[in-house]
N, C-alpha and C positions, 0 to 999 in steps of 0.2 A: 368460249361464249358464242351463239350463234344471233346475227344479226338477220333481220328481213330486209329486203331491196330498202324499201320506203327509212328506216334505221340509218342505213349507210347514206343514203339521200340526204337525211336530216344532218348527219355528220360531216358530209363537203358544202352543203349550205352555209352551216355555222362557220366552216371554215374560210369559205369566200366571202361572208358577209363580215366578218372582221377583217379580213383584208383588205375589204375595199372601204369599210370605216375610218381603221389607221392606215392609209394610202399616205393621206396628207397629212396628218400630224407626225409620222415619220417623215416626211420630207421637210417640215417646217427644221423636223430635230434633227438632219444631218446638217441643214444650212445652217444652226446655231451653232451644233459643235464636230460635225467634221463627219465623212464621211466614214470612218475608221470606226470610229466610236458605235456610230450605227450597226456597222456590221457585227461589232462584236457584241451588243445587244439583241442583235439577230440570232445569232448563235446560242446566246443562252437563252433563247424561247426556244428555238429548234431542240436543245438539252431540254428542257424543261419538255415540252411535247411528247421528247423520247422517251421522260421515264414516265411518263403518266401512260404511253401505250405501254411500255414493262409494264406498269401495276395493275393496266386495264383488266379489272373483276367484274367491274360495274359498267354497265354504260354513261352512268354522270361521269366517269373516269376518262372515258374515254370525248368525251363533250369536252371536257375540260384542258386534255390533250389536244383538242382539234382548235381551240381557241388560242392555246399558248403556239400550235403550229401556222395559225392566220396572221399572229400576231408575231411569227418569222418571218412568214410571206412580206407580210407589207412592210417589214424592215428591211428585206435582203433586196424587194425591187429597188432597180433603179440605182443601187448604190454599188454589186460588186462587178457587172460589168465595167464603170468609168474608171473603179479604181485599180480592173485589173490591165485595164489602158496607161495610169497612171504609174504603178509601183512597176508595172515589168516593161520595160522596152526597146532592150535589150536584144541587138540582130541576131543573138543564138537562141533568145525566146519564139521571134517569128520561123525561124526554119525550125523550130519544134514545134510550132504549133501548125506550119504549114504541112509539116510529113505527119502529125495527127490527125488536122484536119481531111487530107488525103487519103487518110487510113478510116478515117470517120464514113467518108465517102465510099471506100470501096465493100466497108461491111454495109452499107446502108445496099449496095446492091447486089452483093450476097445474100442477106435478109431480105430484099424484094424478091431474086428468081425463088428462096427455100420458100415464101408466104405462097408464092404463083405456082412451086407444084406440089406444097401443100394442098392448096383448096382446089387443084387440076384432080387430085387426087382422090381427094374426096366427094370432088361433084362425080367423079367416074363411078365410085364403090368399090374401088379396090382394099382390098383390107391385105395389105402389105404382112403382116404380123400370122395371120393365117395363112396365105397364099406363098409365100417363101421361106419362114423360117419353120412354115408344121406341116411343110408338103412331104411327104412321104416317099421315098432315097427311090423305091421301086416304078415308081409313076413316072412318067413322061410329064413334064412340067409344062404347066396349060397356067394360063392367065383367066381368073373368075373372079366375078362380080359378086361379092355377097350381097346377099337380097335385105 
């Protein structure tokens, strides 16, 4: 299924519109029935959306999937973070969370460096595949910029 950029934009706007429309009703539902029940309904909507994404043979099926995904987003926001803090408050969790947070920070730094390196090489127009991996071994290695 080939979608153009306009169709993809329409799909994302459908998802965000549904999420914004159902943001307040999902909050009212959470106040009346509890955050755990709202989170279960959120995951049901997510599962339905993934099922329709899997079926995805036509644009209409993808639209239905995006509607369910938007409902899942509306029921998830404001629920998962406070519930995580209430349910898990052990000291072991705090230690593990700090380790994961630092690991995440280090991977972000590595990601920024690799992105900078990739962009720098692309700006310098150095074709690494051609210049490093496919060079003739008899010739002396030279940096060549591909035009």
